[in-house]
C-alpha positions in Angstrom: 29.2 22.9 0.0 25.6 23.3 -1.1 25.0 19.9 -0.7 25.9 19.4 3.2 23.9 22.6 4.1 20.4 21.6 2.3 21.5 18.3 4.6 22.2 19.9 7.3 18.9 22.5 6.9 16.7 19.1 6.2 17.3 17.2 9.3 17.5 20.7 11.8 14.1 21.3 10.0 13.3 17.1 10.5 14.8 17.6 14.2 12.8 20.4 15.1 9.3 18.4 15.7 8.5 21.3 13.5 7.0 18.6 10.4 5.2 16.2 13.5 3.7 19.3 15.3 1.6 20.3 12.0 0.6 16.9 10.5 -1.1 15.5 14.1 -2.2 19.0 15.3 -2.3 21.7 12.4 -3.1 20.6 9.3 -5.7 17.1 10.7 -8.0 18.2 8.9 -6.1 19.6 5.4 -6.0 17.3 2.2 -2.5 17.0 0.9 -2.5 15.4 -3.2 1.4 14.6 -2.4 3.0 14.1 -6.8 4.9 12.1 -7.3 5.8 11.2 -11.1 8.5 7.4 -11.5 10.4 6.3 -8.4 11.8 3.2 -8.6 10.3 -0.6 -6.7 12.4 0.3 -3.4 11.7 3.8 -3.4 8.2 4.0 -3.6 8.0 1.3 -0.8 9.7 3.7 1.6 7.5 6.0 0.8 4.2 4.2 0.9 4.7 2.6 3.6 6.5 6.4 5.9 2.8 8.2 4.4 1.2 4.9 5.5 2.3 4.9 8.7 1.8 9.0 9.3 -1.6 9.9 7.5 -4.8 8.1 6.4 -4.6 7.5 2.3 -7.7 7.8 0.3 -8.2 7.5 -2.9 -8.8 11.2 -5.2 -12.7 9.9 -5.4 -13.4 9.7 -1.8 -12.1 13.1 -1.8 -14.4 14.6 -4.5 -17.0 12.4 -2.8 -16.3 14.7 0.1 -17.1 17.6 -1.7 -20.0 16.6 -3.1 -21.7 16.2 0.6 -21.5 11.9 -0.1 -18.4 11.2 2.3 -17.1 12.4 5.5 -12.7 12.4 5.6 -10.8 10.8 7.6 -7.9 12.5 10.3 -5.0 13.5 8.0 -5.9 12.8 5.2 -3.8 11.9 2.3 -3.7 11.2 -1.9 -0.7 10.3 -4.1 -0.8 11.3 -7.3 2.1 9.5 -10.6 2.0 12.4 -13.3 3.2 11.3 -16.7 2.4 7.3 -17.1 5.8 6.4 -17.1 6.7 2.7 -17.9 8.3 2.1 -14.1 4.9 2.7 -12.8 4.1 -1.1 -13.7 6.8 -2.4 -11.8 5.0 -0.5 -8.4 1.9 -3.1 -9.3 3.2 -5.6 -6.4 3.8 -2.6 -4.5 -0.1 -1.4 -4.9 -1.3 -4.1 -4.6 0.2 -6.0 -1.2 -0.3 -2.2 0.7 -3.5 -2.0 -0.7 -2.3 1.8 -1.5 -4.6 3.9 -3.5 -2.3 5.5 -6.0 -3.9 8.1 -9.0 -1.8 7.7 -12.5 -2.2 10.6 -14.8 -1.5 9.6 -18.6 -0.8 11.1 -21.5 -3.6 9.6 -23.4 -1.0 10.7 -27.2 2.5 8.6 -25.6 1.0 5.5 -23.4 0.7 2.6 -25.9 3.1 3.5 -28.5 7.0 4.0 -28.5 6.9 7.5 -28.3 8.1 9.8 -26.0 7.9 12.5 -24.0 9.6 14.9 -25.5 11.2 16.1 -22.1 13.1 13.4 -21.5 14.2 13.3 -24.7 18.0 13.2 -24.5 19.1 15.0 -27.7 17.0 18.6 -26.6 19.2 20.8 -28.1 18.2 23.3 -24.7 16.8 22.8 -21.1 13.1 21.4 -21.6 12.4 24.1 -19.0 13.0 27.1 -21.0 11.0 25.4 -23.9 8.0 25.4 -21.0 7.6 29.0 -20.6 7.6 30.0 -24.7 4.2 29.3 -27.5 3.4 25.8 -27.6 4.3 26.3 -31.3 7.4 27.9 -30.6 8.1 24.8 -28.4 8.1 22.3 -31.3 9.5 24.0 -34.2 12.3 24.1 -31.6 12.2 20.3 -30.9 11.8 19.4 -34.7 15.1 21.0 -34.9 16.8 19.0 -32.1 15.5 16.2 -34.0 12.0 15.5 -31.9 8.6 15.1 -32.5 5.6 14.3 -30.7 4.2 10.9 -33.5 7.8 9.5 -33.8 8.6 6.1 -32.6 11.1 4.7 -30.9 13.1 1.7 -30.5 11.3 1.2 -26.6 8.1 2.7 -25.5 9.1 4.8 -22.0 4.7 4.8 -21.1 2.8 1.9 -19.9 1.6 -0.2 -22.2 -2.6 -1.2 -22.9 -1.9 -4.9 -21.1 0.1 -3.4 -18.6 -2.5 -0.7 -17.5 -4.5 -3.6 -18.1 -3.5 -5.3 -15.7 -3.5 -2.0 -13.4 -6.3 -0.8 -13.5 -8.0 -2.6 -10.9 -5.6 -1.1 -8.3 -4.9 2.3 -9.7 -6.4 4.9 -10.8 -5.5 6.2 -14.0 -6.5 9.4 -15.0 -5.7 13.0 -17.6 -2.6 14.3 -18.5 -3.2 15.8 -21.9 -2.4 14.0 -25.1 0.8 15.0 -25.6 1.9 17.1 -22.2 1.6 20.7 -23.9 2.2 24.0 -21.1 -1.4 24.1 -22.3 -1.1 28.8 -20.9 1.3 28.0 -23.6 -1.2 26.5 -26.7 -3.4 28.6 -28.8 -7.7 28.0 -27.8 -7.0 25.1 -30.7 -4.6 23.1 -29.2 -6.1 23.2 -25.1 -9.2 22.1 -26.3 -7.9 19.1 -28.4 -5.2 18.4 -25.7 -7.7 18.8 -23.0 -11.0 16.7 -24.7 -9.1 13.9 -27.0 -7.7 12.4 -23.7 -10.5 12.5 -21.5 -12.2 10.7 -24.7 -9.4 8.6 -25.6 -9.1 6.9 -22.6 -12.4 6.5 -21.8 -12.9 5.1 -25.5 -9.9 3.1 -26.1 -9.3 1.8 -22.7 -12.3 2.2 -21.0 -11.3 4.1 -18.3 -13.8 6.2 -16.6 -11.9 10.0 -16.4 -12.5 12.5 -14.0 -9.9 14.1 -13.2 -7.1 16.0 -15.2 -3.5 17.3 -13.9 -2.5 20.0 -15.6 0.7 19.6 -17.1 3.6 21.5 -15.6 0.8 22.5 -12.8 0.6 25.5 -16.3 -2.9 26.5 -16.4 -5.3 29.4 -17.0 -9.0 29.7 -16.7 -9.9 29.6 -20.6 -8.7 26.1 -19.8 -10.2 25.8 -16.5 -13.3 26.4 -18.8 -12.7 23.8 -21.4 -11.8 21.5 -18.5 -14.8 22.1 -17.1 -16.9 22.2 -20.6 -15.1 18.4 -21.0 -16.8 16.9 -18.1 -13.8 16.5 -15.5 -14.5 17.5 -12.3 -11.6 18.3 -10.9 -8.5 19.4 -11.9 -5.0 19.5 -10.2 -2.1 21.9 -10.3 1.0 21.9 -8.7 0.1 25.2 -6.6 1.5 25.0 -3.0 -0.8 24.4 -0.1 -3.9 22.2 1.4 -6.5 21.3 0.0 -10.2 21.8 2.5 -13.8 22.0 1.8 -14.0 25.8 -0.2 -10.9 24.6 -1.9 -11.2 25.3 -6.1 -12.1 22.2 -7.2 -10.5 23.2 -10.8 -6.9 23.9 -8.7 -6.8 21.9 -6.2 -3.0 21.8 -5.4 -0.4 19.3 -4.4 3.4 18.9 -3.3 5.9 17.6 -4.9 8.0 14.9 -3.8 11.4 13.5 -6.2 11.3 9.9 -7.2 14.4 9.8 -5.5 13.3 12.0 -1.9 14.4 10.9 1.9 12.4 9.9 4.0 13.3 13.1 6.3 12.4 15.6 3.2 9.3 13.5 2.5 7.9 14.0 6.1 8.7 17.3 5.1 7.6 18.0 1.9 4.0 16.5 3.1 3.0 19.2 5.5 3.9 21.9 2.9 7.0 23.8 5.3 9.4 23.0 1.9 6.8 25.2 -0.5 6.6 27.1 2.2 10.4 28.1 2.0 11.1 28.0 -0.9 9.0 30.7 -1.4 9.9 32.4 1.6 13.8 32.3 1.1 13.6 33.6 -2.7 12.4 36.7 -1.5 15.9 37.4 0.1 18.5 39.6 -1.7 20.8 36.8 -2.3 18.5 34.5 -3.4 16.5 37.2 -5.8 20.2 38.3 -7.4 20.8 34.3 -8.1 17.3 34.3 -9.5 18.2 36.9 -11.6 21.3 35.8 -13.4 18.9 33.3 -13.7 16.4 34.3 -15.6 18.2 36.1 -17.6 20.4 33.5 -18.8 16.6 31.5 -19.4 15.8 35.1 -21.3 18.4 34.7 -24.0 17.9 31.1 -24.3 13.7 31.8 -25.4 14.8 34.7 -28.0 17.0 31.8 -29.2 13.5 30.0 -29.5 12.3 32.8 -31.4 13.7 35.2 -32.8 16.3 34.6 -35.9 19.8 35.3 -36.0 20.1 35.4 -32.4 21.6 32.0 -32.0 24.8 32.7 -34.2 25.9 35.6 -31.5 24.2 34.5 -28.7 27.1 32.9 -26.8 30.0 33.9 -29.1 
């Protein structure tokens, strides 16, 4: 039932003409940044073709130049980004080359070119990875260790791009930083945050000969402290997952992005690219029924957080 209602809702919005009206008449001078992660070639090709037909795809550097007064923007500008540097991104290279689509991929410097895995994809994780994003970094690492995961642990096969793949892609893809190991920066100590931000930039520049001027905050989480570290490390901009569009006066270290699922339908892609979906999500979360659901969900999440932090709670929490 939930899926049926969602599909009905999507089609109602799409065929209402609202996405078209916003794209063509309201937001045509705003910059939307789309965020993907690991789409398959078939889905990526469909997404890229649709976006290229309805927007002017520009590079992240083009937008930075615009902000610095060195370039002008076309109408309906849009930037495509991908987070993490998944090994599957390599399969998109033929499409990127053929379509000449500018794409920015944010790399975790301590995971690429290794057999280390992303902690949030660890299949033996004993709790929802979203829970671990809400606790102090040392507690997250402790719980991961209990699950058998260590950041330096090598697995039989890689999850991230290899150096050879990156070298082959670098003439067609703009590679940038996504920290060293993908922690939530707002949960890190000062020393941890600085290391993640600074060492990622240095590693990518020195070991991969990449020009690094942008960082995407893992999970979109950051504090003003982290922004100061980003500036100190020499980054030109920072990307969040905050809702909205980017203009001339958007904070350059708090650029907004629209999250698109890797298997999204074209109808929902069209809706999300205008920002409607994020707006409605925020609006509906304020409705009484959904507020009740969120309180219930938050209570369950709080219990799981307590399990991570307080000794002995785990033995009695769900008995």
